[in-house]
N, C-alpha and C positions, 0 to 999 in steps of 0.2 A: 644314430646310424654309424656303423663301423667305418673306419677310415680305409678306403680302397685306392690303391695306386693303379690307375688305368692308363695304359699306353695307347696312344693314337698314332697310327702311321700317317705320313704326310704326302702331299703331292710332290713329285720330283720333277724339277724343271732343268733339263740338261742345257738348254740354250743359254739361260741366264745363271746357271749354277746356283740354284737356290731351292729351298723347300718352302712350302706354304700350306696353310690349312684354313678352311672357313672357321671362324670363331664360334659358330653355333655348336660344333662338336664339343669343344672343351667347356663351354658354358653349360651344356646339358650334363656333362659329367660332374661339374662343380655343383649344379643345382641339386643333384641327387646325393650329394655328400661325398663324392669321390674326389680324388686328386688327379687331375689330368697330367700326363707326361707326353709331350710331343716327340715322336721318334723319327729321325731321318733314316735314310737307307744306309745302314752300316755295312762295313766290309769285314771287320775282324771277327773271327769265330769266338775268340775269348770274350770280346765285348758283348757279343750276342748272348753267350752263356750267362754272363753277369746280368745282363738286362732281363733275361727270362727269370732269373732267380729272384728278382725283386718285384716283378709285375704281379699285381693281383688279378689283372684281366687285360684284354686286348681289344681295341676297336680297329678294324681294317677299314680305312676311309675310302670314299669314292675317288674317281679320277678318270684317267684315260684308258685306252684299250690295253688288254693283256696280249703280249706277243704270242701268236699262235704256236710258236716253237714249244712253249711250255705245256701245251696239250697235244703235241704230236702232229701239227698241221703246218702246211706252207701258207704264207699270207695271201689272202684274197684281196681284190681291189677295195672291198668294203671296209677292211680294217684301217683304222685311223692311227693317230699318233701313239707311239709306244714309248715306254721308259724301261728298258730291259734291266737296269740295275735295281729299279724298284721292284720289278717282278721277281727277280732272284731273291732279294731280301725278304719280301713279304711272304713268298711261298716257304722259304726256309724258316722264317720266324713263326709262321702259323703252325708248321709241323712241330716245332720245338715247344711252343706254348701248349699245344694240344697234348703232346707227349708228357708235359709237366702237369697236366690235369687242370690247367687254368682256363677260365671261361673266355670265349671268343665271340665277338659280334662283328659280322661283316656287313658293310653298307654299300649297296649298288655294285661298283667294281669289287669292293671288298667281299661281297657274297660270292662273286665269280672266282676270286682268288681263293677263298675258302674251299669252294668246290673243287678247283683244280689241285690245290694242295693235298686234298684228301683222295685224289685219283679220278675225279670226274672231268667233264669238259664243258665247253660252251659253243654256241653258234657265233661265228665271227660277225654276223649281222642278222638282225631279226628277219630281214627280207629273204633269207635263205631257207626259212621254214615254209613248207607247203601247207595247204589246207585252207581254212577259212580266212576271210578278210581280217587283217590285223588292226587293232586299235593303234592310236598314236601313242607311242611310248616315250617321246621326247617333247615335253610340253612347251608351248610358247605362252608363258605367263609367269606370275610370281612363283618363286621357288617354294613358298609355303603353301601354295594352293593345291588342294587335291583334285585331280582331273579324271581319275577312273577308279572303278571299284575292284576290290579283290575279294575272293571267296575263301573263307578259312575252313580248314578241316577241323571239326570239333575234337575236344579232348586231347589237344597237343600242347606243347610248351607255349607256342605263340598264342594259341587261343586262350590259354590260362592267363597270359600277360595282358592281352587286349580285351578278352571276353569273346564268347562264342557269337560272333556277329559278322555281318558284312561290313567292310571297311573301305573308305575312299582314301586314296593315297596320291602323292605326287609321282612324277616319272621323268627321269633324265638318262636314258640309256638306249643303246642300239645293239649291244651284245647281251645275250641271255643264256641261262643255263640250259644245256642240252641233256647230257647224261648225268644224273645225280650220282655223286660218289658213294662208294660203299661206306656204310656207317652214318650216312645222312639220308634224309627223306624229305620230299616236298610236302609242305603243309598249307600252302595258300597259292592261288592262281588268279590271274586276271581272267576276264570273261572270254578272251581269245585263246586261253590255254597256256599263257606264259607263266613259268614258275616265278612266283613273287616272294616266297619264303622257303628256306630250307632249314632244317635243324637236325641235331644229332639224334640217333636212335637210342642212345644210352642215357644214363643219369646226368652226365656232365652238361654244363651250359654251353652249347654250340649252336649259334643262330646266325642266319644270313637273311637280310631283307633287300629286295631289289629296289626299293624306294628310298627316300631320304627323310627319316624321322627327325634328324637333327635340324632340318629346316622347318618342321611343322609343330614342334612341341610347345612353342611359346603361344601359338594361337589355338592349338588343339592339344590340351594337356595329356590326352590318352597316350600320345606317342612318347611322352616322358617315361611311361611305364617300362618301355624297352630298356632304357638306360638305367632305371632303378633296378630292374631285374638283373642286369649285368653287374651292377655295383654290389647287390646283395650276394650274387654268386661269387664275386671276387673275395668278399669277406676278409678284409685285411687284418682281422683279429686273429686269423690262423697263425700259428707260431712260426711257420717257415717263412712267411712273408715278413712278419714283424721282425724276426731275427735278422733277415737280410737287410732290411732298412736300417736297423740298429748298427749293423756292420758298416754300412755306407757312412752313416753319421760319425762313427768312430774311426773312419779311414782304413778299415780292414778289408774292404772289398773294392778292388780297383776296377775302373772302367777303361 
């Protein structure tokens, strides 16, 4: 399998001035033959440009709430802890990685960031959606355990990765996609109508999942397919990425 350098964004903890990440993310990348690179919330534009030039692909990890400012709303009482520096960084990074034609996978919060970066928005809380009774979308149980079903639209990228089937997933969120961004479309839903998967409408690998496959793949290997598809899309054998890595090794590309 081709060597793929996969960047993974990290949780941003302002109170203790630290970053952190569940190890299940980078173990999944390593398992499929990729090279995981943990990315903090960077400030320098030059550093960001250099980073994008070497990444084969990007994973936007899960975490806290997105500041409603970034999708044009004032905060409601239901919005929880925010990390504005992380929001700015991830939205900017996502747009640059997409512009560079590199594959992107958004996980839970990461799916919401992907949608916002592309011009969509989210509900600040699932309770703000009218209509039918909602399923429980924040489970009290092991992180690896699937608690509800999602329904897949057939003949989509996600269906080709997982198979045209109904799928049970875990769930740890209270914010959800509202208006899907231009250039993206929804391809899976929970039985109460919540968008569970979004993907790009074009040929590029752009995928967001509202659940946490990184927590499930060791017990349910079907979820490793998501990371394998990302690594294959990253394809580190492409000359631009390999040349950039070579420049880093030779000290010709500064961070």
